[in-house]
TITOR-300042 format. One record per residue (C-alpha): x, y, z; residue number from 1. Coordinates in steps of 0.05 Angstrom, whole numbers, plus 5000, padded with zeros to 4 digits. Layout:
REM residues N
+------+------+------+------+
:    u :    v :    w : resi :
+------+------+------+------+
:    X :    Y :    Z :  NUM :
...
+------+------+------+------+
REM end
This chain:
REM residues 94
+------+------+------+------+
:    u :    v :    w : resi :
+------+------+------+------+
: 4566 : 3636 : 9470 :    1 :
: 4612 : 3674 : 9423 :    2 :
: 4672 : 3711 : 9440 :    3 :
: 4637 : 3769 : 9401 :    4 :
: 4576 : 3772 : 9451 :    5 :
: 4588 : 3830 : 9504 :    6 :
: 4533 : 3805 : 9556 :    7 :
: 4584 : 3763 : 9595 :    8 :
: 4635 : 3819 : 9613 :    9 :
: 4629 : 3877 : 9665 :   10 :
: 4614 : 3944 : 9639 :   11 :
: 4690 : 3965 : 9635 :   12 :
: 4703 : 3924 : 9568 :   13 :
: 4757 : 3884 : 9601 :   14 :
: 4739 : 3816 : 9622 :   15 :
: 4746 : 3789 : 9693 :   16 :
: 4792 : 3737 : 9711 :   17 :
: 4741 : 3685 : 9729 :   18 :
: 4709 : 3701 : 9655 :   19 :
: 4782 : 3683 : 9629 :   20 :
: 4787 : 3623 : 9673 :   21 :
: 4723 : 3592 : 9652 :   22 :
: 4739 : 3525 : 9613 :   23 :
: 4674 : 3516 : 9586 :   24 :
: 4677 : 3573 : 9544 :   25 :
: 4737 : 3562 : 9513 :   26 :
: 4732 : 3536 : 9438 :   27 :
: 4787 : 3486 : 9449 :   28 :
: 4782 : 3416 : 9424 :   29 :
: 4814 : 3358 : 9450 :   30 :
: 4802 : 3309 : 9397 :   31 :
: 4731 : 3287 : 9412 :   32 :
: 4710 : 3297 : 9338 :   33 :
: 4712 : 3239 : 9293 :   34 :
: 4766 : 3270 : 9244 :   35 :
: 4820 : 3284 : 9305 :   36 :
: 4811 : 3211 : 9320 :   37 :
: 4817 : 3184 : 9257 :   38 :
: 4876 : 3231 : 9244 :   39 :
: 4906 : 3207 : 9312 :   40 :
: 4898 : 3135 : 9290 :   41 :
: 4934 : 3150 : 9229 :   42 :
: 4993 : 3182 : 9267 :   43 :
: 4996 : 3127 : 9312 :   44 :
: 5004 : 3070 : 9253 :   45 :
: 5053 : 3116 : 9224 :   46 :
: 5101 : 3117 : 9287 :   47 :
: 5091 : 3039 : 9294 :   48 :
: 5114 : 3034 : 9220 :   49 :
: 5178 : 2987 : 9217 :   50 :
: 5231 : 3032 : 9197 :   51 :
: 5288 : 3008 : 9149 :   52 :
: 5347 : 3050 : 9182 :   53 :
: 5364 : 3112 : 9239 :   54 :
: 5313 : 3164 : 9242 :   55 :
: 5325 : 3235 : 9241 :   56 :
: 5383 : 3276 : 9200 :   57 :
: 5434 : 3264 : 9257 :   58 :
: 5441 : 3195 : 9253 :   59 :
: 5442 : 3187 : 9190 :   60 :
: 5498 : 3226 : 9172 :   61 :
: 5547 : 3211 : 9234 :   62 :
: 5613 : 3244 : 9196 :   63 :
: 5578 : 3308 : 9184 :   64 :
: 5549 : 3305 : 9259 :   65 :
: 5619 : 3302 : 9281 :   66 :
: 5641 : 3352 : 9235 :   67 :
: 5597 : 3404 : 9257 :   68 :
: 5603 : 3388 : 9328 :   69 :
: 5679 : 3396 : 9319 :   70 :
: 5673 : 3462 : 9277 :   71 :
: 5622 : 3489 : 9335 :   72 :
: 5677 : 3474 : 9392 :   73 :
: 5731 : 3492 : 9358 :   74 :
: 5700 : 3559 : 9345 :   75 :
: 5678 : 3569 : 9413 :   76 :
: 5747 : 3553 : 9445 :   77 :
: 5790 : 3594 : 9392 :   78 :
: 5742 : 3655 : 9372 :   79 :
: 5760 : 3686 : 9451 :   80 :
: 5837 : 3681 : 9433 :   81 :
: 5825 : 3702 : 9362 :   82 :
: 5791 : 3765 : 9389 :   83 :
: 5840 : 3781 : 9448 :   84 :
: 5900 : 3772 : 9397 :   85 :
: 5869 : 3826 : 9346 :   86 :
: 5845 : 3869 : 9397 :   87 :
: 5920 : 3865 : 9426 :   88 :
: 5948 : 3882 : 9356 :   89 :
: 5901 : 3933 : 9349 :   90 :
: 5920 : 3970 : 9413 :   91 :
: 5992 : 3970 : 9396 :   92 :
: 5979 : 3992 : 9325 :   93 :
: 5936 : 4050 : 9339 :   94 :
+------+------+------+------+
REM end
């Protein structure tokens, strides 16, 4: 049954909760087709492949990771202090 057929809905035009919760009419697939099985098999083979080095950007660049982490921490630590100093100076000047 297609979504556009109006026979299953009440006269008001809005579907009831029972119609929305009916999983048999949902157009969702869970990998039961042959192409999905082939794609899943290829993905599993790719994930089980032997790697030459660490996986992920963070693991391949530890110095940049540490620098970025330090910069974010320093920014979060010093930003309120710098804002307070600027507002104090502006409050005294204006």
